[in-house]
N, CA, C and O atoms as a printed pandas DataFrame, in Angstrom:
     atom_number atom_name residue_name chain_id  residue_number  x_coord  y_coord  z_coord
0              1         N          MET        A               1  121.243  108.194  105.802
1              2        CA          MET        A               1  120.627  106.891  105.986
2              3         C          MET        A               1  121.514  105.830  105.334
3              4         O          MET        A               1  122.103  106.064  104.278
4              5         N          PRO        A               2  121.603  104.674  105.970
5              6        CA          PRO        A               2  122.403  103.589  105.381
6              7         C          PRO        A               2  121.747  103.021  104.124
7              8         O          PRO        A               2  120.525  103.023  103.980
8              9         N          LEU        A               3  122.581  102.545  103.239
9             10        CA          LEU        A               3  122.092  101.889  102.027
10            11         C          LEU        A               3  121.992  100.395  102.264
11            12         O          LEU        A               3  122.794   99.813  102.996
12            13         N          PHE        A               4  120.999   99.782  101.638
13            14        CA          PHE        A               4  120.796   98.344  101.713
14            15         C          PHE        A               4  120.520   97.801  100.328
15            16         O          PHE        A               4  119.942   98.481   99.480
16            17         N          ILE        A               5  120.941   96.570  100.108
17            18        CA          ILE        A               5  120.602   95.846   98.879
18            19         C          ILE        A               5  119.502   94.865   99.231
19            20         O          ILE        A               5  119.668   94.024  100.115
20            21         N          ILE        A               6  118.391   94.971   98.548
21            22        CA          ILE        A               6  117.308   94.002   98.726
22            23         C          ILE        A               6  117.485   92.934   97.668
23            24         O          ILE        A               6  117.567   93.227   96.475
24            25         N          TYR        A               7  117.543   91.701   98.117
25            26        CA          TYR        A               7  117.691   90.540   97.222
26            27         C          TYR        A               7  116.356   89.818   97.186
27            28         O          TYR        A               7  115.929   89.222   98.175
28            29         N          PHE        A               8  115.700   89.879   96.026
29            30        CA          PHE        A               8  114.380   89.288   95.860
30            31         C          PHE        A               8  114.463   87.848   95.360
31            32         O          PHE        A               8  115.459   87.446   94.759
32            33         N          ALA        A               9  113.427   87.092   95.609
33            34        CA          ALA        A               9  113.282   85.754   95.041
34            35         C          ALA        A               9  113.081   85.878   93.531
35            36         O          ALA        A               9  112.690   86.934   93.033
36            37         N          HIS        A              10  113.352   84.788   92.806
37            38        CA          HIS        A              10  113.298   84.801   91.347
38            39         C          HIS        A              10  111.933   84.373   90.797
39            40         O          HIS        A              10  111.856   83.680   89.782
40            41         N          TYR        A              11  110.881   84.782   91.460
41            42        CA          TYR        A              11  109.536   84.497   90.937
42            43         C          TYR        A              11  108.618   85.660   91.306
43            44         O          TYR        A              11  108.952   86.474   92.166
44            45         N          HIS        A              12  107.481   85.730   90.662
45            46        CA          HIS        A              12  106.515   86.831   90.846
46            47         C          HIS        A              12  107.187   88.195   90.709
47            48         O          HIS        A              12  106.991   89.078   91.543
48            49         N          GLU        A              13  107.977   88.357   89.657
49            50        CA          GLU        A              13  108.757   89.564   89.447
50            51         C          GLU        A              13  107.887   90.824   89.419
51            52         O          GLU        A              13  108.322   91.886   89.865
52            53         N          ASP        A              14  106.680   90.714   88.906
53            54        CA          ASP        A              14  105.808   91.877   88.801
54            55         C          ASP        A              14  105.175   92.274   90.134
55            56         O          ASP        A              14  104.563   93.337   90.240
56            57         N          PHE        A              15  105.319   91.428   91.142
57            58        CA          PHE        A              15  104.701   91.696   92.437
58            59         C          PHE        A              15  105.715   92.129   93.503
59            60         O          PHE        A              15  105.325   92.496   94.612
60            61         N          ARG        A              16  107.003   92.089   93.179
61            62        CA          ARG        A              16  108.048   92.387   94.170
62            63         C          ARG        A              16  107.895   93.780   94.777
63            64         O          ARG        A              16  107.850   93.928   95.999
64            65         N          LEU        A              17  107.816   94.801   93.922
65            66        CA          LEU        A              17  107.713   96.167   94.424
66            67         C          LEU        A              17  106.410   96.392   95.189
67            68         O          LEU        A              17  106.392   97.097   96.198
68            69         N          ALA        A              18  105.342   95.802   94.713
69            70        CA          ALA        A              18  104.058   95.950   95.410
70            71         C          ALA        A              18  104.151   95.375   96.823
71            72         O          ALA        A              18  103.644   95.975   97.771
72            73         N          GLU        A              19  104.795   94.219   96.969
73            74        CA          GLU        A              19  104.967   93.633   98.296
74            75         C          GLU        A              19  105.853   94.524   99.158
75            76         O          GLU        A              19  105.534   94.770  100.321
76            77         N          LEU        A              20  106.959   95.009   98.605
77            78        CA          LEU        A              20  107.871   95.854   99.368
78            79         C          LEU        A              20  107.175   97.134   99.838
79            80         O          LEU        A              20  107.330   97.533  100.992
80            81         N          GLU        A              21  106.430   97.762   98.976
81            82        CA          GLU        A              21  105.722   98.985   99.340
82            83         C          GLU        A              21  104.630   98.721  100.362
83            84         O          GLU        A              21  104.410   99.546  101.249
84            85         N          ALA        A              22  103.943   97.593  100.261
85            86        CA          ALA        A              22  102.919   97.236  101.245
86            87         C          ALA        A              22  103.562   96.978  102.616
87            88         O          ALA        A              22  103.044   97.427  103.639
88            89         N          LEU        A              23  104.680   96.262  102.636
89            90        CA          LEU        A              23  105.388   96.013  103.894
90            91         C          LEU        A              23  105.907   97.317  104.488
91            92         O          LEU        A              23  105.867   97.509  105.703
92            93         N          SER        A              24  106.385   98.195  103.647
93            94        CA          SER        A              24  106.883   99.488  104.104
94            95         C          SER        A              24  105.772  100.283  104.785
95            96         O          SER        A              24  105.983  100.891  105.834
96            97         N          LYS        A              25  104.613  100.272  104.188
97            98        CA          LYS        A              25  103.469  100.986  104.761
98            99         C          LYS        A              25  102.999  100.300  106.049
99           100         O          LYS        A              25  102.723  100.971  107.044
100          101         N          LEU        A              26  102.909   98.986  106.031
101          102        CA          LEU        A              26  102.441   98.221  107.190
102          103         C          LEU        A              26  103.353   98.408  108.396
103          104         O          LEU        A              26  102.876   98.589  109.516
104          105         N          GLU        A              27  104.648   98.366  108.171
105          106        CA          GLU        A              27  105.639   98.466  109.262
106          107         C          GLU        A              27  106.094   99.901  109.516
107          108         O          GLU        A              27  106.924  100.140  110.393
108          109         N          ASN        A              28  105.553  100.867  108.751
109          110        CA          ASN        A              28  105.906  102.280  108.889
110          111         C          ASN        A              28  107.412  102.502  108.720
111          112         O          ASN        A              28  108.054  103.158  109.540
112          113         N          VAL        A              29  107.958  101.941  107.637
113          114        CA          VAL        A              29  109.379  102.052  107.326
114          115         C          VAL        A              29  109.512  102.858  106.025
115          116         O          VAL        A              29  109.014  102.451  104.976
116          117         N          LYS        A              30  110.191  104.004  106.118
117          118        CA          LYS        A              30  110.381  104.841  104.929
118          119         C          LYS        A              30  111.501  104.256  104.074
119          120         O          LYS        A              30  112.590  103.972  104.573
120          121         N          ILE        A              31  111.225  104.079  102.787
121          122        CA          ILE        A              31  112.197  103.551  101.830
122          123         C          ILE        A              31  112.392  104.569  100.726
123          124         O          ILE        A              31  111.429  105.119  100.191
124          125         N          THR        A              32  113.652  104.812  100.391
125          126        CA          THR        A              32  113.993  105.654   99.245
126          127         C          THR        A              32  114.757  104.788   98.261
127          128         O          THR        A              32  115.779  104.198   98.613
128          129         N          TYR        A              33  114.271  104.708   97.038
129          130        CA          TYR        A              33  114.919  103.888   96.023
130          131         C          TYR        A              33  116.145  104.596   95.486
131          132         O          TYR        A              33  116.072  105.763   95.102
132          133         N          LYS        A              34  117.282  103.896   95.455
133          134        CA          LYS        A              34  118.532  104.448   94.952
134          135         C          LYS        A              34  118.932  103.842   93.617
135          136         O          LYS        A              34  119.901  104.286   93.000
136          137         N          SER        A              35  118.208  102.847   93.172
137          138        CA          SER        A              35  118.421  102.276   91.841
138          139         C          SER        A              35  117.055  102.013   91.238
139          140         O          SER        A              35  116.059  101.883   91.950
140          141         N          ALA        A              36  117.022  101.938   89.934
141          142        CA          ALA        A              36  115.770  101.655   89.245
142          143         C          ALA        A              36  115.443  100.172   89.365
143          144         O          ALA        A              36  116.329   99.323   89.264
144          145         N          TYR        A              37  114.176   99.866   89.578
145          146        CA          TYR        A              37  113.756   98.469   89.668
146          147         C          TYR        A              37  113.695   97.856   88.271
147          148         O          TYR        A              37  113.234   98.486   87.320
148          149         N          SER        A              38  114.165   96.628   88.168
149          150        CA          SER        A              38  114.072   95.871   86.930
150          151         C          SER        A              38  113.591   94.464   87.262
151          152         O          SER        A              38  114.138   93.817   88.155
152          153         N          ALA        A              39  112.597   93.997   86.567
153          154        CA          ALA        A              39  112.078   92.650   86.800
154          155         C          ALA        A              39  113.100   91.578   86.432
155          156         O          ALA        A              39  112.962   90.426   86.845
156          157         N          THR        A              40  114.117   91.940   85.665
157          158        CA          THR        A              40  115.135   90.971   85.261
158          159         C          THR        A              40  116.278   90.851   86.266
159          160         O          THR        A              40  117.135   89.979   86.130
160          161         N          SER        A              41  116.292   91.721   87.271
161          162        CA          SER        A              41  117.348   91.678   88.293
162          163         C          SER        A              41  116.726   91.432   89.665
163          164         O          SER        A              41  115.707   92.038   89.996
164          165         N          PRO        A              42  117.322   90.557   90.460
165          166        CA          PRO        A              42  116.771   90.310   91.794
166          167         C          PRO        A              42  117.243   91.321   92.839
167          168         O          PRO        A              42  116.918   91.176   94.018
168          169         N          PHE        A              43  118.006   92.344   92.430
169          170        CA          PHE        A              43  118.589   93.281   93.389
170          171         C          PHE        A              43  118.007   94.684   93.242
171          172         O          PHE        A              43  117.695   95.136   92.141
172          173         N          LEU        A              44  117.870   95.362   94.386
173          174        CA          LEU        A              44  117.383   96.733   94.414
174          175         C          LEU        A              44  118.123   97.462   95.524
175          176         O          LEU        A              44  118.175   96.983   96.657
176          177         N          LEU        A              45  118.692   98.616   95.207
177          178        CA          LEU        A              45  119.428   99.413   96.184
178          179         C          LEU        A              45  118.475  100.459   96.780
179          180         O          LEU        A              45  117.829  101.211   96.050
180          181         N          VAL        A              46  118.399  100.492   98.107
181          182        CA          VAL        A              46  117.459  101.389   98.791
182          183         C          VAL        A              46  118.115  102.040  100.005
183          184         O          VAL        A              46  119.111  101.547  100.535
184          185         N          ASP        A              47  117.532  103.155  100.429
185          186        CA          ASP        A              47  117.876  103.804  101.697
186          187         C          ASP        A              47  116.828  103.404  102.721
187          188         O          ASP        A              47  115.629  103.515  102.465
188          189         N          ILE        A              48  117.277  102.937  103.882
189          190        CA          ILE        A              48  116.392  102.651  105.013
190          191         C          ILE        A              48  117.108  103.198  106.240
191          192         O          ILE        A              48  118.331  103.090  106.332
192          193         N          ALA        A              49  116.387  103.772  107.168
193          194        CA          ALA        A              49  116.988  104.494  108.295
194          195         C          ALA        A              49  117.903  103.641  109.174
195          196         O          ALA        A              49  118.877  104.157  109.721
196          197         N          SER        A              50  117.611  102.348  109.320
197          198        CA          SER        A              50  118.447  101.516  110.186
198          199         C          SER        A              50  118.299  100.045  109.833
199          200         O          SER        A              50  117.367   99.649  109.133
200          201         N          ALA        A              51  119.223   99.252  110.325
201          202        CA          ALA        A              51  119.173   97.800  110.110
202          203         C          ALA        A              51  117.950   97.205  110.827
203          204         O          ALA        A              51  117.365   96.235  110.345
204          205         N          GLN        A              52  117.571   97.773  111.955
205          206        CA          GLN        A              52  116.397   97.282  112.687
206          207         C          GLN        A              52  115.122   97.464  111.867
207          208         O          GLN        A              52  114.254   96.591  111.850
208          209         N          LEU        A              53  115.018   98.605  111.191
209          210        CA          LEU        A              53  113.847   98.825  110.339
210          211         C          LEU        A              53  113.875   97.920  109.115
211          212         O          LEU        A              53  112.831   97.443  108.669
212          213         N          ALA        A              54  115.064   97.683  108.572
213          214        CA          ALA        A              54  115.187   96.760  107.441
214          215         C          ALA        A              54  114.743   95.361  107.852
215          216         O          ALA        A              54  114.097   94.660  107.074
216          217         N          ALA        A              55  115.088   94.952  109.075
217          218        CA          ALA        A              55  114.690   93.634  109.575
218          219         C          ALA        A              55  113.179   93.523  109.690
219          220         O          ALA        A              55  112.622   92.445  109.486
220          221         N          LYS        A              56  112.508   94.624  110.015
221          222        CA          LYS        A              56  111.050   94.590  110.108
222          223         C          LYS        A              56  110.413   94.249  108.763
223          224         O          LYS        A              56  109.374   93.592  108.709
224          225         N          LEU        A              57  111.046   94.701  107.680
225          226        CA          LEU        A              57  110.494   94.423  106.347
226          227         C          LEU        A              57  110.593   92.946  105.987
227          228         O          LEU        A              57  109.674   92.388  105.388
228          229         N          ILE        A              58  111.687   92.323  106.346
229          230        CA          ILE        A              58  111.921   90.944  105.926
230          231         C          ILE        A              58  111.134   89.933  106.767
231          232         O          ILE        A              58  110.937   88.794  106.344
232          233         N          GLN        A              59  110.687   90.344  107.948
233          234        CA          GLN        A              59  109.943   89.431  108.820
234          235         C          GLN        A              59  108.669   88.906  108.173
235          236         O          GLN        A              59  108.292   87.753  108.381
236          237         N          ARG        A              60  108.014   89.745  107.399
237          238        CA          ARG        A              60  106.740   89.352  106.803
238          239         C          ARG        A              60  106.816   89.153  105.289
239          240         O          ARG        A              60  105.844   88.732  104.661
240          241         N          GLY        A              61  107.960   89.455  104.718
241          242        CA          GLY        A              61  108.110   89.374  103.265
242          243         C          GLY        A              61  108.199   87.937  102.764
243          244         O          GLY        A              61  108.795   87.076  103.412
244          245         N          ILE        A              62  107.611   87.697  101.631
245          246        CA          ILE        A              62  107.682   86.382  100.982
246          247         C          ILE        A              62  108.662   86.424   99.813
247          248         O          ILE        A              62  109.380   85.457   99.560
248          249         N          LEU        A              63  108.685   87.537   99.112
249          250        CA          LEU        A              63  109.531   87.658   97.927
250          251         C          LEU        A              63  110.901   88.262   98.217
251          252         O          LEU        A              63  111.743   88.345   97.323
252          253         N          ILE        A              64  111.131   88.684   99.465
253          254        CA          ILE        A              64  112.429   89.238   99.852
254          255         C          ILE        A              64  113.244   88.124  100.497
255          256         O          ILE        A              64  112.883   87.608  101.555
256          257         N          ARG        A              65  114.349   87.760   99.846
257          258        CA          ARG        A              65  115.225   86.717  100.398
258          259         C          ARG        A              65  116.158   87.264  101.467
259          260         O          ARG        A              65  116.319   86.673  102.535
260          261         N          GLN        A              66  116.771   88.408  101.158
261          262        CA          GLN        A              66  117.734   89.014  102.089
262          263         C          GLN        A              66  117.702   90.525  101.940
263          264         O          GLN        A              66  117.361   91.058  100.884
264          265         N          ILE        A              67  118.068   91.206  103.025
265          266        CA          ILE        A              67  118.368   92.628  102.971
266          267         C          ILE        A              67  119.774   92.762  103.530
267          268         O          ILE        A              67  120.034   92.422  104.685
268          269         N          ILE        A              68  120.673   93.259  102.702
269          270        CA          ILE        A              68  122.100   93.291  103.013
270          271         C          ILE        A              68  122.559   94.741  103.102
271          272         O          ILE        A              68  122.289   95.541  102.206
272          273         N          GLU        A              69  123.254   95.076  104.186
273          274        CA          GLU        A              69  123.764   96.433  104.303
274          275         C          GLU        A              69  124.885   96.654  103.289
275          276         O          GLU        A              69  125.802   95.841  103.174
276          277         N          TYR        A              70  124.801   97.745  102.569
277          278        CA          TYR        A              70  125.732   98.081  101.496
278          279         C          TYR        A              70  126.838   98.957  102.074
279          280         O          TYR        A              70  126.568  100.051  102.569
280          281         N          TRP        A              71  128.072   98.488  102.015
281          282        CA          TRP        A              71  129.183   99.216  102.623
282          283         C          TRP        A              71  129.959  100.060  101.642
283          284         O          TRP        A              71  130.686  100.958  102.066
284          285         N          GLY        A              72  129.842   99.818  100.369
285          286        CA          GLY        A              72  130.547  100.644   99.409
286          287         C          GLY        A              72  130.827   99.929   98.113
287          288         O          GLY        A              72  130.561   98.738   97.951
288          289         N          SER        A              73  131.376  100.703   97.194
289          290        CA          SER        A              73  131.804  100.145   95.901
290          291         C          SER        A              73  132.944  100.991   95.372
291          292         O          SER        A              73  132.954  102.215   95.504
292          293         N          GLN        A              74  133.891  100.316   94.779
293          294        CA          GLN        A              74  135.053  100.964   94.186
294          295         C          GLN        A              74  135.478  100.150   92.970
295          296         O          GLN        A              74  135.099   98.984   92.857
296          297         N          PRO        A              75  136.244  100.722   92.068
297          298        CA          PRO        A              75  136.636   99.996   90.852
298          299         C          PRO        A              75  137.651   98.873   91.106
299          300         O          PRO        A              75  137.761   97.956   90.292
300          301         N          THR        A              76  138.391   98.928   92.218
301          302        CA          THR        A              76  139.373   97.877   92.494
302          303         C          THR        A              76  139.215   97.377   93.926
303          304         O          THR        A              76  138.673   98.079   94.781
304          305         N          TYR        A              77  139.696   96.147   94.185
305          306        CA          TYR        A              77  139.632   95.593   95.538
306          307         C          TYR        A              77  140.416   96.425   96.554
307          308         O          TYR        A              77  139.892   96.689   97.636
308          309         N          PRO        A              78  141.649   96.850   96.254
309          310        CA          PRO        A              78  142.368   97.660   97.243
310          311         C          PRO        A              78  141.614   98.941   97.623
311          312         O          PRO        A              78  141.596   99.325   98.792
312          313         N          GLU        A              79  140.999   99.595   96.649
313          314        CA          GLU        A              79  140.232  100.810   96.939
314          315         C          GLU        A              79  138.997  100.487   97.783
315          316         O          GLU        A              79  138.630  101.247   98.679
316          317         N          LEU        A              80  138.363   99.355   97.486
317          318        CA          LEU        A              80  137.202   98.942   98.276
318          319         C          LEU        A              80  137.617   98.629   99.714
319          320         O          LEU        A              80  136.940   99.044  100.655
320          321         N          PHE        A              81  138.710   97.911   99.891
321          322        CA          PHE        A              81  139.190   97.593  101.238
322          323         C          PHE        A              81  139.510   98.873  102.009
323          324         O          PHE        A              81  139.199   98.976  103.196
324          325         N          ASP        A              82  140.125   99.844  101.346
325          326        CA          ASP        A              82  140.433  101.121  101.999
326          327         C          ASP        A              82  139.160  101.837  102.427
327          328         O          ASP        A              82  139.096  102.400  103.520
328          329         N          GLU        A              83  138.149  101.817  101.564
329          330        CA          GLU        A              83  136.872  102.458  101.894
330          331         C          GLU        A              83  136.222  101.784  103.107
331          332         O          GLU        A              83  135.715  102.464  103.999
332          333         N          ILE        A              84  136.238  100.468  103.138
333          334        CA          ILE        A              84  135.634   99.736  104.255
334          335         C          ILE        A              84  136.413   99.981  105.544
335          336         O          ILE        A              84  135.807  100.136  106.604
336          337         N          LYS        A              85  137.737  100.020  105.476
337          338        CA          LYS        A              85  138.563  100.261  106.661
338          339         C          LYS        A              85  138.272  101.622  107.290
339          340         O          LYS        A              85  138.445  101.795  108.496
340          341         N          GLN        A              86  137.836  102.583  106.487
341          342        CA          GLN        A              86  137.514  103.910  106.999
342          343         C          GLN        A              86  136.203  103.918  107.786
343          344         O          GLN        A              86  135.914  104.880  108.497
344          345         N          GLN        A              87  135.433  102.884  107.666
345          346        CA          GLN        A              87  134.148  102.791  108.357
346          347         C          GLN        A              87  134.326  101.980  109.641
347          348         O          GLN        A              87  133.705  100.932  109.820
348          349         N          THR        A              88  135.173  102.475  110.518
349          350        CA          THR        A              88  135.544  101.707  111.716
350          351         C          THR        A              88  134.366  101.416  112.632
351          352         O          THR        A              88  134.380  100.416  113.349
352          353         N          ASP        A              89  133.341  102.272  112.625
353          354        CA          ASP        A              89  132.187  102.023  113.486
354          355         C          ASP        A              89  131.439  100.757  113.072
355          356         O          ASP        A              89  130.788  100.136  113.912
356          357         N          ARG        A              90  131.512  100.366  111.824
357          358        CA          ARG        A              90  130.836   99.147  111.354
358          359         C          ARG        A              90  131.663   97.897  111.604
359          360         O          ARG        A              90  131.112   96.796  111.628
360          361         N          LEU        A              91  132.960   98.035  111.789
361          362        CA          LEU        A              91  133.831   96.887  111.923
362          363         C          LEU        A              91  133.894   96.363  113.357
363          364         O          LEU        A              91  134.394   95.260  113.580
364          365         N          ALA        A              92  133.415   97.103  114.305
365          366        CA          ALA        A              92  133.497   96.688  115.712
366          367         C          ALA        A              92  132.500   95.618  116.050
367          368         O          ALA        A              92  132.445   95.164  117.194
C-alpha cells in the first residue's frame, strides 16, 4: 500500500484522530498508522490503499488540510533523487 502524509490543521489537536477515524469508517477506507500521533505535530504518516481512497477522506474532513503521497526519504538529496528516479511508474 502507498504511504501518505496527512497534514492536519493547527487547531482542535485532540480531535484530529477522532475525525480521521470517523471519516475512515464513513468512507470505508482502511488506514494503517505508520507513525505515532502527536498533538504537537501536524503530520501523520499512514498507509492507504490508493490515492483515490485518500481523496475520499479529505472531501469531508475539516481538520485535514492535505493528504500527500510519500515517495521516500534518504539522508542526502542525491540518494533521495535516485530513489525517486527508480519509481518510474509515478513519474509518468
